[in-house]
C-alpha positions in Angstrom: 97.5 92.7 87.0 95.4 95.7 86.0 95.2 98.9 88.1 92.2 100.1 86.1 89.6 101.6 88.5 91.7 100.9 91.6 92.0 103.6 94.2 95.5 104.5 95.4 96.1 106.9 98.4 99.5 108.5 98.4 100.9 110.6 101.1 103.3 113.4 100.1 102.0 113.1 96.5 102.2 116.8 95.6 105.8 116.5 94.3 108.9 114.3 93.9 108.7 110.6 94.3 105.1 110.6 95.5 103.9 112.5 92.4 106.0 110.3 90.1 104.3 107.2 91.4 100.9 108.9 91.1 101.5 109.7 87.5 102.7 106.2 86.7 99.8 104.5 88.3 97.4 107.1 86.7 98.6 106.0 83.3 97.5 102.5 84.3 94.0 103.8 85.0 94.2 104.1 88.8 92.2 106.7 90.8 94.7 108.7 92.8 94.1 110.3 96.2 96.7 113.1 96.5 97.3 113.6 100.2 99.7 116.4 101.2 99.9 119.7 103.1 100.8 121.9 100.1 98.0 124.1 98.8 100.3 127.1 98.0 103.5 126.5 96.0 106.8 126.9 97.7 109.3 128.2 95.1 112.1 126.0 96.6 109.9 122.8 96.5 107.3 123.3 93.8 104.0 121.6 93.4 100.7 121.6 95.3 98.0 119.0 95.7 96.1 120.8 93.0 98.9 121.0 90.5 99.6 117.3 91.1 95.9 116.4 90.6 95.9 118.3 87.3 98.9 116.4 86.0 97.3 113.1 87.1 94.1 113.8 85.1 96.2 114.8 82.1 98.0 111.4 82.4 94.7 109.6 82.1 93.7 109.0 85.7 91.2 110.5 88.2 92.4 112.5 91.1 91.2 113.7 94.5 93.4 116.3 96.1 93.1 116.4 99.9 95.0 118.7 102.2 96.2 116.7 105.2 98.9 117.0 107.8 99.4 113.3 108.7 100.7 114.2 112.2 97.1 114.8 113.3 94.9 111.7 113.5 91.7 113.7 113.0 93.0 114.9 109.6 94.1 111.4 108.7 90.7 109.9 109.5 88.9 112.7 107.6 91.2 112.2 104.5 90.5 108.4 104.4 86.8 109.0 104.7 86.8 111.6 101.9 88.8 109.2 99.7 86.2 106.3 100.3 83.2 108.6 100.0 84.6 109.8 96.6 86.0 106.7 95.0 84.2 104.0 97.0 87.3 102.1 98.1 91.0 102.1 98.9 93.0 99.3 97.2 96.6 100.6 97.7 98.2 102.8 100.4 101.6 104.4 99.7 103.3 105.9 102.8 105.7 108.2 101.0 105.5 111.4 103.1 108.7 111.9 105.1 110.8 114.5 106.9 114.6 114.5 106.8 117.3 116.2 108.8 120.8 114.8 108.8 122.1 116.3 112.0 124.2 114.7 114.7 122.6 114.2 118.1 123.9 117.4 119.7 122.8 119.4 116.6 119.2 117.9 116.5 116.7 120.2 118.1 113.8 118.6 119.9 111.3 120.1 117.4 113.3 118.5 114.5 113.4 115.1 116.3 109.6 115.4 116.9 108.8 116.4 113.3 110.7 113.4 111.8 109.1 110.9 114.2 105.6 112.5 113.9 105.6 112.3 110.1 107.8 109.3 109.3 106.6 107.0 112.1 103.4 108.3 113.7 101.9 109.5 110.4 102.7 106.2 108.6 101.2 104.3 111.5 98.1 106.4 111.7 97.4 106.4 107.9 97.9 102.6 107.8 95.6 102.2 110.8 92.7 104.1 109.2 93.2 102.6 105.8 93.3 98.9 106.9 89.5 98.4 107.3 89.1 99.6 103.6 92.1 97.7 102.3 90.5 94.5 103.8 87.7 95.0 101.2 90.1 96.2 98.5 91.1 94.4 95.2 94.6 92.9 95.6 95.4 95.3 98.5 98.9 96.6 99.1 100.6 98.9 101.5 104.0 100.3 100.5 106.3 102.3 102.7 109.1 104.3 101.2 111.7 103.2 103.8 115.0 101.3 103.8 116.1 97.8 104.8 117.2 97.9 108.4 120.9 98.0 108.3 122.6 97.9 111.7 126.0 99.0 110.5 126.9 101.8 113.0 127.8 104.1 110.1 124.1 104.7 109.6 123.6 105.8 113.2 126.6 107.9 114.1 126.0 110.9 111.8 122.2 111.3 111.9 120.8 109.2 114.7 117.4 110.9 114.9 116.7 110.5 111.2 117.8 106.9 111.1 115.5 106.0 114.0 112.6 107.6 112.2 113.2 105.8 108.9 113.8 102.4 110.6 110.6 103.1 112.5 108.8 103.1 109.2 110.5 99.9 108.3 109.5 98.2 111.5 105.9 99.0 110.7 106.4 97.0 107.5 107.6 94.0 109.5 104.8 94.3 112.0 102.0 94.9 109.6 103.1 92.2 107.1 102.7 89.6 109.9 99.6 91.2 111.4 97.7 91.5 108.1 98.8 88.2 106.6 95.5 86.6 107.4 93.7 89.4 105.6 95.9 88.9 102.5 97.1 92.5 102.5 100.6 92.9 101.2 102.9 95.2 103.2 106.3 96.0 101.7 109.0 98.6 101.7 110.7 100.2 98.7 114.0 102.0 98.7 116.3 103.4 95.9 119.8 102.0 95.2 120.9 105.6 94.4 119.9 109.0 95.5 116.9 110.4 93.7 116.8 113.9 92.3 114.1 115.5 94.5 113.8 118.8 96.1 115.1 117.3 99.3 118.3 116.2 97.6 118.8 119.5 96.0 117.9 121.8 99.0 119.0 119.7 102.0 121.6 117.2 101.0 124.0 117.9 98.2 122.6 120.6 96.0 122.7 120.4 92.2 126.0 118.4 92.3 124.4 115.5 94.1 121.3 115.8 91.9 123.5 115.3 88.8 124.7 112.0 90.4 121.2 110.8 91.0 118.4 109.1 89.2 115.0 110.4 88.3 111.9 109.7 90.5 110.4 107.6 87.6 112.7 104.6 88.6 110.8 104.4 91.9 107.5 104.8 90.2 108.2 102.0 87.8 109.3 99.7 90.6 106.2 100.5 92.6 104.0 99.6 89.7 105.6 96.2 89.3 105.2 95.5 93.0 101.5 96.3 92.9 101.2 93.9 89.9 102.1 91.0 92.2 99.4 89.0 94.1 99.2 90.5 97.5 99.0 87.2 99.3 102.3 86.0 97.9 104.2 89.3 98.1 104.6 90.7 101.6 107.2 91.5 104.2 109.8 92.5 101.6 112.3 95.3 101.6 112.6 95.9 97.9 115.4 97.9 96.2 114.3 99.6 93.0 117.1 98.1 90.8 116.3 94.6 91.9 112.5 95.0 91.3 113.1 96.2 87.7 115.7 93.4 87.0 113.0 90.8 88.0 110.6 92.6 85.7 113.1 92.2 82.8 114.4 95.8 82.8 118.2 95.7 82.9 119.1 98.9 81.1 118.6 101.7 83.7 120.6 104.3 81.9 117.5 106.3 81.0 116.7 106.9 84.6 120.0 108.8 85.3 119.8 112.6 85.5 123.2 112.8 83.9 124.5 109.6 82.3 128.0 110.9 82.3 128.2 111.1 86.1 128.9 108.3 88.6 125.8 107.5 90.6 125.7 108.1 94.3 124.6 105.2 96.6 121.7 106.1 98.8 121.7 106.1 102.6 121.4 102.9 104.5 122.9 100.8 101.7 126.5 99.5 102.1 128.6 99.8 99.0 
């Protein structure tokens, strides 16, 4: 199914997984709305909405960079309006923006708890809310949350309860909206990587360069997302996809090219049992 001329709004699209998805869909002719806070480059993170937009145009797509803090509803509503005014529609929403802090309960400050829930849960909810009226009129409309399958193994709660609650909140939005929007034939799914992905968050907050070397490139998520959006929306909703499984169904079984370092053993991502 062609993405030519379709409009895709991606939160957190200035870098990492969000930008990788944007570039992949731009190569398929999609219009990309780059929604993120970054307008000045942070040396530790890299990328702004403007640098991402430039790369998208170079990849063959059209781009609209919009500065937005998704914690604030007025900014979310304004961003959606700008996107529709500029491109005329929204066909796909990707809720990628996320905050992470892997602290135990006693180590988690209230402001960190609030930040994760404001971005991961509230921001995802509000962006979905404001995009739904436009998705109803979209061509093969999809919502995709970058969130994990809900795994109730206590191991995923005991070390970083606040973060787990926030990511599972994103996943519960998938369950709820898939049922709520079934009548509108809007697909709502989640996508999560089998292994860690070499992003700034992995390098700066989790395991440094050592973990990055045991990770895959963001392009594996981008390719999986493309294949999800190629499916008819009315027959593809309420799923918790894992990137490897999506690519296998698409006939892609050799994933070695996605590894940052093919000589290193890959590290299984959070929320997935071995």
